[in-house]
Backbone as CSV, one residue per row, in Angstrom:
resi,resn,N_x,N_y,N_z,CA_x,CA_y,CA_z,C_x,C_y,C_z
1,GLY,0.809,-1.182,0.000,0.000,0.000,0.000,0.852,1.246,0.000
2,VAL,0.264,2.299,-0.414,0.873,3.619,-0.365,-0.102,4.508,0.362
3,ARG,0.415,5.325,1.298,-0.485,6.201,2.028,-1.254,7.081,1.063
4,ARG,-2.551,7.279,1.321,-3.407,8.119,0.483,-2.796,9.505,0.338
5,GLY,-2.955,10.077,-0.835,-2.446,11.409,-1.104,-0.997,11.431,-1.568
6,MET,-0.355,10.280,-1.620,1.048,10.232,-1.998,1.251,10.100,-3.501
7,LEU,0.214,9.769,-4.243,0.344,9.592,-5.685,-0.448,10.651,-6.419
8,ARG,0.125,11.167,-7.474,-0.583,12.111,-8.343,-1.450,11.326,-9.305
9,SER,-2.373,12.012,-9.953,-3.241,11.323,-10.902,-2.473,10.890,-12.150
10,SER,-1.385,11.558,-12.472,-0.577,11.131,-13.616,0.326,9.984,-13.183
11,SER,1.154,9.523,-14.089,2.055,8.422,-13.746,3.253,8.899,-12.942
12,THR,3.400,10.210,-12.770,4.498,10.741,-11.976,4.224,10.502,-10.501
13,CYS,5.216,9.986,-9.809,5.079,9.658,-8.404,5.566,10.826,-7.552
14,SER,4.805,11.205,-6.566,5.205,12.268,-5.645,5.320,11.701,-4.230
15,LEU,5.975,10.563,-4.108,6.084,9.894,-2.814,6.811,10.716,-1.762
16,LEU,7.818,11.452,-2.169,8.720,12.035,-1.191,8.896,13.531,-1.348
17,PRO,8.902,14.238,-0.214,9.380,15.622,-0.266,10.876,15.593,-0.620
18,ARG,11.338,16.590,-1.267,12.740,16.639,-1.710,13.701,16.432,-0.542
19,GLY,14.664,15.539,-0.751,15.706,15.321,0.241,15.388,14.327,1.333
20,ARG,14.173,13.797,1.366,13.811,12.848,2.422,13.982,11.424,1.927
21,PRO,14.430,10.510,2.813,14.549,9.106,2.395,13.185,8.449,2.198
22,LEU,13.173,7.377,1.447,11.984,6.550,1.285,11.845,5.679,2.524
23,ARG,10.705,5.749,3.190,10.448,4.947,4.389,9.536,3.789,4.016
24,ALA,10.074,2.569,4.122,9.341,1.372,3.713,8.918,0.565,4.932
25,ALA,7.609,0.364,5.080,7.074,-0.428,6.191,7.261,-1.910,5.897
26,LEU,7.715,-2.661,6.901,7.911,-4.100,6.768,7.037,-4.847,7.756
27,ASN,6.300,-5.833,7.261,5.502,-6.729,8.095,6.395,-7.911,8.470
28,LEU,6.953,-7.888,9.668,7.915,-8.909,10.072,7.291,-10.276,10.316
29,SER,5.975,-10.351,10.430,5.337,-11.645,10.691,5.107,-12.467,9.429
30,ASN,5.288,-11.866,8.264,5.067,-12.572,7.001,6.415,-12.985,6.414
31,ARG,6.783,-14.245,6.574,8.083,-14.750,6.113,8.173,-14.820,4.590
32,LEU,7.046,-14.700,3.886,7.099,-14.618,2.434,7.595,-13.251,1.977
33,LEU,7.371,-12.229,2.800,7.785,-10.867,2.460,9.125,-10.497,3.079
34,VAL,9.330,-10.895,4.332,10.569,-10.600,5.045,11.087,-11.926,5.579
35,SER,12.115,-12.447,4.940,12.586,-13.794,5.275,13.597,-13.814,6.407
36,GLU,14.264,-12.699,6.641,15.304,-12.680,7.657,15.527,-11.254,8.131
37,VAL,15.753,-11.083,9.435,16.086,-9.783,9.996,17.269,-9.978,10.929
38,SER,18.311,-9.165,10.727,19.459,-9.219,11.620,19.966,-7.805,11.857
39,ASP,20.569,-7.591,13.011,21.118,-6.274,13.321,22.254,-5.907,12.373
40,ALA,23.047,-6.899,12.013,24.229,-6.640,11.199,23.879,-6.313,9.750
41,GLU,22.932,-7.035,9.169,22.641,-6.891,7.742,21.281,-6.282,7.446
42,GLY,20.482,-6.000,8.442,19.154,-5.474,8.201,18.190,-6.574,7.822
43,ALA,17.234,-6.273,6.973,16.205,-7.241,6.581,16.475,-7.775,5.181
44,ARG,16.065,-9.028,4.962,16.155,-9.661,3.648,14.796,-10.205,3.262
45,GLY,14.566,-10.284,1.959,13.316,-10.838,1.463,12.744,-9.976,0.354
46,VAL,11.547,-10.348,-0.076,10.887,-9.664,-1.186,10.609,-8.199,-0.855
47,ALA,10.027,-7.920,0.297,9.663,-6.540,0.643,10.888,-5.629,0.748
48,PRO,11.934,-6.023,1.485,13.118,-5.155,1.534,13.787,-4.990,0.163
49,ALA,13.787,-6.043,-0.645,14.395,-5.955,-1.977,13.617,-4.997,-2.888
50,LEU,12.283,-5.065,-2.850,11.469,-4.147,-3.657,11.652,-2.707,-3.192
51,ALA,11.691,-2.517,-1.885,11.898,-1.169,-1.334,13.257,-0.620,-1.750
52,ALA,14.286,-1.461,-1.704,15.630,-1.035,-2.103,15.664,-0.675,-3.592
53,ALA,14.988,-1.463,-4.423,14.945,-1.175,-5.854,14.239,0.149,-6.127
54,LEU,13.145,0.412,-5.432,12.422,1.667,-5.616,13.261,2.849,-5.142
55,SER,13.933,2.712,-4.009,14.768,3.819,-3.530,15.907,4.109,-4.507
56,ARG,16.495,3.054,-5.090,17.537,3.268,-6.104,16.958,3.988,-7.321
57,GLU,15.773,3.554,-7.760,15.130,4.177,-8.920,14.829,5.655,-8.657
58,LEU,14.417,5.966,-7.440,14.113,7.356,-7.075,15.369,8.155,-6.749
59,GLY,16.476,7.455,-6.506,17.721,8.133,-6.165,17.742,8.700,-4.763
60,VAL,17.093,7.991,-3.829,17.035,8.459,-2.442,17.458,7.333,-1.503
61,PRO,17.886,7.678,-0.291,18.210,6.642,0.691,16.954,5.892,1.121
62,LEU,17.159,4.714,1.703,16.061,3.874,2.169,16.121,3.736,3.686
63,VAL,14.967,3.853,4.327,14.821,3.590,5.758,13.740,2.522,5.903
64,LEU,14.089,1.392,6.510,13.117,0.323,6.747,12.429,0.565,8.086
65,VAL,11.101,0.473,8.087,10.301,0.716,9.292,9.590,-0.592,9.635
66,PRO,10.091,-1.339,10.626,9.525,-2.655,10.927,8.253,-2.598,11.781
67,TYR,7.343,-3.530,11.504,6.121,-3.711,12.288,5.964,-5.192,12.606
68,PRO,5.462,-5.522,13.784,5.369,-6.929,14.189,4.321,-7.727,13.416
69,ASN,3.322,-7.037,12.844,2.235,-7.727,12.146,1.542,-6.753,11.189
70,PRO,0.689,-7.260,10.286,0.041,-6.378,9.317,-0.936,-5.395,9.957
71,GLY,-1.545,-5.773,11.064,-2.462,-4.853,11.737,-1.753,-3.612,12.240
72,ALA,-0.584,-3.800,12.841,0.197,-2.662,13.334,0.657,-1.782,12.173
73,LEU,1.056,-2.414,11.074,1.464,-1.667,9.891,0.292,-0.838,9.372
74,ALA,-0.869,-1.456,9.231,-2.047,-0.756,8.724,-2.485,0.353,9.672
75,ASP,-2.452,0.083,10.968,-2.866,1.090,11.945,-1.987,2.332,11.907
76,SER,-0.731,2.173,11.496,0.194,3.307,11.476,0.117,4.119,10.187
77,ALA,-0.662,3.678,9.219,-0.715,4.353,7.914,-1.110,5.819,8.035
78,ALA,-2.085,6.125,8.854,-2.559,7.502,8.982,-1.578,8.390,9.743
79,ASP,-0.612,7.785,10.432,0.356,8.560,11.218,1.481,9.148,10.379
80,GLY,1.620,8.687,9.146,2.680,9.187,8.287,4.060,8.660,8.640
81,ALA,4.132,7.486,9.274,5.410,6.907,9.682,6.135,6.210,8.543
82,TRP,5.454,5.938,7.441,6.057,5.246,6.308,5.426,5.735,5.011
83,ASP,6.117,5.464,3.906,5.648,5.896,2.590,5.089,4.751,1.759
84,ILE,5.728,3.572,1.841,5.292,2.410,1.083,5.327,1.174,1.976
85,GLY,4.556,0.153,1.601,4.581,-1.110,2.323,3.821,-2.172,1.546
86,LEU,4.151,-3.425,1.799,3.426,-4.542,1.198,2.452,-5.080,2.234
87,ILE,1.165,-5.000,1.912,0.115,-5.426,2.837,-1.112,-5.798,2.015
88,GLY,-1.881,-6.746,2.494,-3.076,-7.179,1.782,-4.106,-6.066,1.650
89,ALA,-4.740,-6.003,0.481,-5.773,-5.003,0.228,-7.072,-5.417,0.907
90,GLU,-7.576,-4.543,1.740,-8.869,-4.736,2.413,-9.644,-3.430,2.346
91,PRO,-10.969,-3.490,2.240,-11.766,-2.258,2.134,-11.506,-1.256,3.264
92,ALA,-11.376,-1.719,4.487,-11.138,-0.792,5.603,-9.788,-0.093,5.464
93,ARG,-8.797,-0.809,4.984,-7.466,-0.220,4.809,-7.455,0.783,3.663
94,ALA,-8.305,0.593,2.689,-8.341,1.476,1.521,-8.768,2.896,1.881
95,LYS,-9.276,3.105,3.073,-9.639,4.457,3.515,-8.417,5.312,3.782
96,VAL,-7.285,4.686,4.121,-6.083,5.441,4.469,-4.894,5.138,3.579
97,MET,-5.011,4.145,2.660,-3.904,3.846,1.763,-4.445,3.403,0.411
98,ALA,-3.622,3.615,-0.610,-3.973,3.208,-1.971,-3.278,1.881,-2.272
99,PHE,-3.934,1.031,-3.036,-3.396,-0.276,-3.388,-3.189,-0.384,-4.886
100,SER,-2.143,-1.088,-5.278,-1.937,-1.360,-6.689,-2.809,-2.540,-7.094
101,LYS,-3.011,-2.703,-8.379,-3.839,-3.807,-8.863,-2.996,-4.790,-9.614
């Protein structure tokens, strides 16, 4: 998901204010998305790899924001603590974040 208001109607992405890193929310309870977390190397898996690829494409640093479960990740969407995250699309969540198809 992407927090609501972060995407323009065109294909141009306005995820970040100038100079700010990309903050990617990670659901640590889903081993399909985050396969490993260590202090020394950070997180590994599909979600961290996609976030790293997007930050490289945007030319900005990456900050990983971990959450213990998808509920905590979704609950934090309105707080502005993260910019992108991988989470299941649900109607209630769509009130505060946009989902890709």
